[in-house]
DRENDO-1510 file (C-alpha; in Angstrom, 1 decimal, always signed):
<recs>
REC; n; res; u; v; w
REC; 1; LEU; -31.5; +63.9; +82.9 .
REC; 2; ARG; -30.5; +62.6; +79.5 .
REC; 3; VAL; -26.8; +62.0; +80.0 .
REC; 4; SER; -23.9; +60.6; +77.9 .
REC; 5; LYS; -22.8; +57.1; +79.0 .
REC; 6; LEU; -19.3; +58.5; +79.5 .
REC; 7; VAL; -18.6; +61.3; +82.0 .
REC; 8; LEU; -15.4; +63.3; +82.0 .
REC; 9; GLY; -13.7; +62.7; +85.4 .
REC; 10; GLY; -12.8; +66.0; +87.0 .
REC; 11; PHE; -9.8; +64.8; +89.0 .
REC; 12; HIS; -7.6; +63.6; +86.2 .
REC; 13; MET; -8.8; +66.3; +83.8 .
REC; 14; SER; -7.2; +69.0; +85.9 .
REC; 15; ARG; -3.9; +67.3; +86.9 .
REC; 16; ASN; -1.9; +68.8; +84.0 .
REC; 17; GLY; -2.8; +72.4; +84.1 .
REC; 18; GLU; -5.4; +74.8; +82.9 .
REC; 19; GLU; -4.6; +74.7; +79.1 .
REC; 20; ASN; -4.8; +70.9; +79.0 .
REC; 21; GLY; -7.9; +70.8; +81.2 .
REC; 22; VAL; -9.8; +73.3; +79.0 .
REC; 23; ARG; -8.7; +71.4; +75.9 .
REC; 24; LEU; -10.1; +68.1; +77.3 .
REC; 25; ILE; -13.4; +69.7; +78.2 .
REC; 26; HIS; -13.8; +71.2; +74.8 .
REC; 27; ARG; -12.8; +68.1; +73.0 .
REC; 28; ALA; -15.2; +66.0; +75.1 .
REC; 29; ILE; -18.1; +68.3; +74.1 .
REC; 30; ASP; -17.1; +68.0; +70.4 .
REC; 31; LEU; -17.2; +64.2; +70.8 .
REC; 32; GLY; -20.7; +64.2; +72.3 .
REC; 33; VAL; -20.0; +64.0; +76.0 .
REC; 34; ASN; -22.5; +66.2; +77.8 .
REC; 35; PHE; -21.9; +65.2; +81.5 .
REC; 36; PHE; -18.9; +66.6; +83.4 .
REC; 37; ASP; -17.6; +65.7; +86.9 .
REC; 38; SER; -15.8; +67.7; +89.5 .
REC; 39; ALA; -15.4; +68.1; +93.3 .
REC; 40; HIS; -14.6; +70.9; +95.6 .
REC; 41; LEU; -11.4; +69.3; +96.7 .
REC; 42; TYR; -10.0; +68.2; +93.3 .
REC; 43; ASN; -6.6; +69.8; +92.8 .
REC; 44; ASN; -7.2; +72.6; +95.3 .
REC; 45; GLY; -10.3; +73.8; +93.4 .
REC; 46; HIS; -8.6; +74.0; +90.0 .
REC; 47; SER; -11.0; +71.4; +88.6 .
REC; 48; ASP; -14.0; +73.6; +89.3 .
REC; 49; GLU; -12.1; +76.7; +88.0 .
REC; 50; TYR; -11.2; +75.0; +84.7 .
REC; 51; TYR; -14.9; +74.3; +84.0 .
REC; 52; GLY; -15.7; +77.9; +84.7 .
REC; 53; LYS; -13.2; +79.0; +82.1 .
REC; 54; ALA; -13.9; +76.3; +79.6 .
REC; 55; LEU; -17.7; +76.7; +79.7 .
REC; 56; ALA; -17.8; +80.5; +79.4 .
REC; 57; GLY; -19.6; +82.1; +76.5 .
REC; 58; GLY; -22.7; +80.0; +76.5 .
REC; 59; LEU; -21.3; +76.5; +76.7 .
REC; 60; ARG; -22.5; +76.1; +80.2 .
REC; 61; LYS; -26.1; +75.8; +79.0 .
REC; 62; LYS; -25.2; +73.0; +76.7 .
REC; 63; VAL; -23.8; +70.6; +79.3 .
REC; 64; LEU; -24.7; +68.9; +82.6 .
REC; 65; LEU; -22.3; +69.8; +85.4 .
REC; 66; MET; -21.8; +68.1; +88.7 .
REC; 67; SER; -19.6; +68.7; +91.7 .
REC; 68; LYS; -19.3; +67.4; +95.2 .
REC; 69; ALA; -18.8; +68.5; +98.8 .
REC; 70; GLU; -16.6; +66.5; +101.2 .
REC; 71; VAL; -17.5; +68.4; +104.4 .
REC; 72; TYR; -20.4; +66.7; +106.3 .
REC; 73; THR; -21.7; +69.7; +108.3 .
REC; 74; ARG; -24.6; +71.8; +107.0 .
REC; 75; ASP; -22.7; +75.1; +107.1 .
REC; 76; GLY; -19.5; +73.6; +105.8 .
REC; 77; ALA; -21.2; +71.9; +102.8 .
REC; 78; MET; -23.1; +75.0; +101.9 .
REC; 79; ARG; -19.9; +77.0; +102.0 .
REC; 80; GLU; -18.3; +74.6; +99.7 .
REC; 81; LEU; -21.2; +74.8; +97.3 .
REC; 82; GLU; -21.0; +78.6; +97.2 .
REC; 83; GLU; -17.3; +78.4; +96.5 .
REC; 84; THR; -17.9; +75.8; +93.7 .
REC; 85; LEU; -20.5; +77.9; +92.0 .
REC; 86; LYS; -18.2; +80.9; +92.1 .
REC; 87; ARG; -15.3; +78.9; +90.7 .
REC; 88; MET; -17.5; +77.4; +88.0 .
REC; 89; GLN; -19.0; +80.7; +87.1 .
REC; 90; THR; -22.5; +79.3; +87.3 .
REC; 91; ASP; -25.5; +79.9; +89.5 .
REC; 92; TYR; -26.6; +76.2; +89.7 .
REC; 93; LEU; -25.3; +72.6; +89.4 .
REC; 94; ASP; -27.2; +69.9; +87.6 .
REC; 95; LEU; -26.0; +67.4; +90.2 .
REC; 96; TRP; -24.4; +68.0; +93.7 .
REC; 97; GLN; -23.2; +64.9; +95.6 .
REC; 98; CYS; -22.1; +64.3; +99.1 .
REC; 99; HIS; -18.5; +63.2; +98.5 .
REC; 100; GLN; -16.6; +60.0; +99.4 .
REC; 101; VAL; -18.6; +58.8; +102.3 .
REC; 102; VAL; -16.7; +55.7; +103.6 .
REC; 103; THR; -17.5; +55.2; +107.3 .
REC; 104; GLN; -20.6; +54.9; +109.4 .
REC; 105; LYS; -19.3; +57.7; +111.6 .
REC; 106; GLU; -19.5; +60.0; +108.6 .
REC; 107; VAL; -23.0; +58.8; +107.9 .
REC; 108; ASP; -23.9; +59.7; +111.5 .
REC; 109; GLN; -22.6; +63.3; +110.9 .
REC; 110; ILE; -24.4; +63.6; +107.5 .
REC; 111; LEU; -27.7; +62.5; +108.9 .
REC; 112; GLY; -27.5; +64.1; +112.3 .
REC; 113; PRO; -28.4; +67.6; +113.5 .
REC; 114; ASN; -26.7; +70.3; +111.4 .
REC; 115; GLY; -25.4; +67.6; +109.1 .
REC; 116; SER; -24.7; +68.1; +105.4 .
REC; 117; LEU; -28.0; +66.5; +104.4 .
REC; 118; GLU; -29.7; +69.6; +105.6 .
REC; 119; ALA; -27.5; +71.6; +103.1 .
REC; 120; PHE; -28.3; +69.3; +100.2 .
REC; 121; VAL; -32.1; +69.6; +100.9 .
REC; 122; ALA; -31.9; +73.4; +101.3 .
REC; 123; ALA; -29.8; +73.9; +98.2 .
REC; 124; LYS; -32.2; +72.0; +96.0 .
REC; 125; LYS; -35.2; +74.0; +97.4 .
REC; 126; GLN; -33.2; +77.2; +96.6 .
REC; 127; GLY; -32.5; +76.1; +93.0 .
REC; 128; LYS; -28.8; +76.1; +93.5 .
REC; 129; VAL; -28.7; +72.4; +92.5 .
REC; 130; ARG; -31.2; +70.5; +90.4 .
REC; 131; HIS; -30.5; +67.0; +91.8 .
REC; 132; ILE; -28.6; +65.5; +94.7 .
REC; 133; GLY; -26.8; +62.3; +95.5 .
REC; 134; PHE; -23.8; +60.7; +97.3 .
REC; 135; THR; -20.6; +58.9; +96.5 .
REC; 136; GLY; -18.3; +56.5; +98.3 .
REC; 137; HIS; -15.3; +54.3; +97.6 .
REC; 138; ALA; -15.0; +51.6; +100.2 .
REC; 139; ASP; -18.1; +50.0; +101.9 .
REC; 140; PRO; -21.4; +49.1; +100.4 .
REC; 141; ALA; -23.0; +48.9; +103.9 .
REC; 142; VAL; -22.4; +52.7; +104.2 .
REC; 143; HIS; -24.2; +53.2; +100.9 .
REC; 144; GLN; -27.1; +51.0; +102.0 .
REC; 145; ARG; -27.5; +53.0; +105.2 .
REC; 146; LEU; -27.6; +56.3; +103.3 .
REC; 147; LEU; -30.2; +54.7; +100.9 .
REC; 148; ASP; -32.4; +53.5; +103.8 .
REC; 149; SER; -32.2; +56.7; +105.8 .
REC; 150; PHE; -33.4; +59.3; +103.2 .
REC; 151; ASP; -35.7; +59.0; +100.2 .
REC; 152; GLY; -34.6; +62.2; +98.6 .
REC; 153; TRP; -31.4; +61.0; +97.0 .
REC; 154; GLU; -31.5; +60.8; +93.2 .
REC; 155; THR; -28.1; +59.4; +92.3 .
REC; 156; VAL; -25.4; +57.1; +93.8 .
REC; 157; GLN; -21.8; +56.9; +92.6 .
REC; 158; CYS; -19.7; +53.8; +93.5 .
REC; 159; PRO; -16.8; +51.7; +92.3 .
REC; 160; VAL; -17.7; +49.2; +89.5 .
REC; 161; ASN; -14.7; +47.2; +88.3 .
REC; 162; LEU; -13.1; +43.8; +87.9 .
REC; 163; ILE; -12.0; +43.6; +91.5 .
REC; 164; ASP; -15.3; +44.6; +93.1 .
REC; 165; PRO; -17.1; +41.2; +92.9 .
REC; 166; HIS; -14.3; +39.6; +95.0 .
REC; 167; TYR; -14.4; +42.0; +98.0 .
REC; 168; LEU; -17.1; +44.1; +99.7 .
REC; 169; SER; -18.9; +44.1; +96.4 .
REC; 170; PHE; -21.1; +47.1; +95.4 .
REC; 171; ILE; -22.2; +45.2; +92.3 .
REC; 172; ASN; -23.5; +42.2; +94.1 .
REC; 173; THR; -25.0; +44.0; +97.2 .
REC; 174; VAL; -26.1; +47.6; +97.0 .
REC; 175; LEU; -26.4; +48.1; +93.2 .
REC; 176; PRO; -29.6; +46.1; +92.9 .
REC; 177; ASN; -31.1; +48.0; +95.8 .
REC; 178; ILE; -30.2; +51.4; +94.2 .
REC; 179; ARG; -32.0; +50.2; +91.1 .
REC; 180; LYS; -35.1; +49.2; +93.1 .
REC; 181; LYS; -35.3; +52.8; +94.1 .
REC; 182; SER; -35.0; +53.9; +90.5 .
REC; 183; LEU; -32.0; +56.1; +91.2 .
REC; 184; GLY; -29.3; +57.1; +88.8 .
REC; 185; VAL; -26.1; +55.0; +89.0 .
REC; 186; LEU; -22.7; +56.5; +88.3 .
REC; 187; ALA; -19.9; +54.0; +88.1 .
REC; 188; MET; -16.4; +55.0; +88.9 .
REC; 189; LYS; -12.9; +53.4; +89.5 .
REC; 190; SER; -13.4; +51.2; +86.4 .
REC; 191; ASN; -9.6; +50.7; +86.3 .
REC; 192; ALA; -9.2; +50.5; +90.1 .
REC; 193; ILE; -7.2; +53.8; +90.2 .
REC; 194; GLY; -4.9; +52.3; +87.5 .
REC; 195; ALA; -4.2; +49.0; +89.3 .
REC; 196; ILE; -5.8; +46.8; +86.7 .
REC; 197; THR; -3.9; +48.1; +83.7 .
REC; 198; ARG; -0.7; +48.6; +85.7 .
REC; 199; ASN; -0.7; +44.9; +86.5 .
REC; 200; LYS; -1.6; +44.0; +82.9 .
REC; 201; ILE; -4.8; +42.2; +84.0 .
REC; 202; ALA; -7.1; +43.9; +81.4 .
REC; 203; THR; -7.1; +46.7; +78.9 .
REC; 204; ILE; -8.9; +50.1; +79.3 .
REC; 205; PRO; -11.6; +49.1; +76.8 .
REC; 206; GLU; -12.2; +45.9; +78.7 .
REC; 207; CYS; -12.5; +47.8; +82.0 .
REC; 208; LEU; -15.0; +50.2; +80.4 .
REC; 209; ARG; -17.0; +47.5; +78.7 .
REC; 210; PHE; -17.2; +45.5; +82.0 .
REC; 211; ALA; -18.5; +48.6; +83.8 .
REC; 212; TRP; -21.1; +49.5; +81.2 .
REC; 213; SER; -22.2; +45.9; +81.1 .
REC; 214; GLN; -23.3; +46.2; +84.8 .
REC; 215; ASP; -26.6; +47.9; +85.6 .
REC; 216; VAL; -25.3; +51.4; +85.5 .
REC; 217; ASP; -26.2; +54.6; +83.7 .
REC; 218; VAL; -22.8; +56.2; +83.2 .
REC; 219; VAL; -19.1; +55.6; +83.8 .
REC; 220; VAL; -17.1; +58.5; +85.2 .
REC; 221; SER; -13.8; +58.1; +83.4 .
REC; 222; GLY; -10.5; +59.8; +84.3 .
REC; 223; VAL; -8.3; +60.9; +81.4 .
REC; 224; GLU; -5.3; +63.2; +81.3 .
REC; 225; THR; -4.8; +63.5; +77.5 .
REC; 226; VAL; -6.9; +64.0; +74.4 .
REC; 227; GLU; -5.7; +60.7; +73.1 .
REC; 228; GLN; -7.0; +58.8; +76.2 .
REC; 229; LEU; -10.3; +60.7; +75.9 .
REC; 230; GLU; -10.8; +59.8; +72.2 .
REC; 231; GLU; -10.0; +56.1; +72.9 .
REC; 232; ASN; -12.6; +56.0; +75.7 .
REC; 233; VAL; -15.2; +57.7; +73.6 .
REC; 234; ALA; -14.5; +55.3; +70.7 .
REC; 235; THR; -15.0; +52.4; +73.2 .
REC; 236; CYS; -18.3; +53.9; +74.3 .
REC; 237; LYS; -19.6; +54.4; +70.8 .
REC; 238; SER; -18.7; +50.8; +69.8 .
REC; 239; PHE; -20.0; +49.3; +73.1 .
REC; 240; LYS; -21.7; +45.9; +73.1 .
REC; 241; LYS; -22.7; +44.4; +76.4 .
REC; 242; MET; -20.5; +41.6; +77.6 .
REC; 243; THR; -21.8; +38.1; +77.6 .
REC; 244; PRO; -21.8; +36.2; +80.9 .
REC; 245; GLN; -18.9; +34.1; +79.6 .
REC; 246; GLU; -16.8; +37.2; +78.8 .
REC; 247; ILE; -17.5; +38.6; +82.3 .
REC; 248; SER; -16.6; +35.2; +83.9 .
REC; 249; GLU; -13.3; +35.1; +82.0 .
REC; 250; LEU; -12.4; +38.6; +83.1 .
REC; 251; LEU; -13.3; +38.0; +86.7 .
REC; 252; ALA; -11.2; +34.8; +86.7 .
REC; 253; ARG; -8.2; +37.0; +86.0 .
REC; 254; THR; -8.7; +39.3; +89.0 .
REC; 255; ALA; -9.7; +36.4; +91.3 .
REC; 256; LYS; -6.1; +35.2; +91.2 .
REC; 257; GLY; -4.6; +38.5; +92.4 .
REC; 258; PRO; -4.6; +40.5; +95.6 .
REC; 259; TYR; -7.7; +42.5; +96.6 .
REC; 260; GLY; -9.2; +44.1; +99.7 .
REC; 261; THR; -7.8; +46.8; +102.0 .
</recs>
């Protein structure tokens, strides 16, 4: 897939109601964003619904749309996919991902009999999704096990931010292995759910530049206003990869603060 380096994050997009969400989607398209994120659980399904309304009238064919299923059983995941397709008013997703896998117990369920992996494989064969992948927020060892257990994944989504290198690092452990398999890498949590800017450690443009300077394809960025969207797109369009010295200086800031869970 030929994707924009910036992805409109579906959770924040839908937090302030339908009118604002639709406005954000349309403005993102105007600014050149062609890849859009959602998940079955985001804001009680409203995220999926807002895409359905915003992309009516032919716009759906002009964008790449992804959503996710957080249920790890075969039947449960397939049910969520059908609900998502109905909400989005589309008959296929460009990318469907197994959502927020954070424990080895969840991996056992996904990979086991009647696990959600069976739904992902079936949905792709049926043409309901074009590509499949998985996401997770906490433990790179979970990602590595999913990578090692199934060769059919095509994308991986994980945190990439200024805190990551100091604790259970995705960047330093699993990211190189994802690249060895030639999979697509979607970076998320570039602002650590707001913690980095809230503590005045770095600016949004610095957070985004750092994420894009790692070996990733796209950054999934959460915005709640058109102004935030336009700032992030401007940062993307003017992006220059950080030098090793710039990265070291930024990481020195986060090394002094609290991290870990």
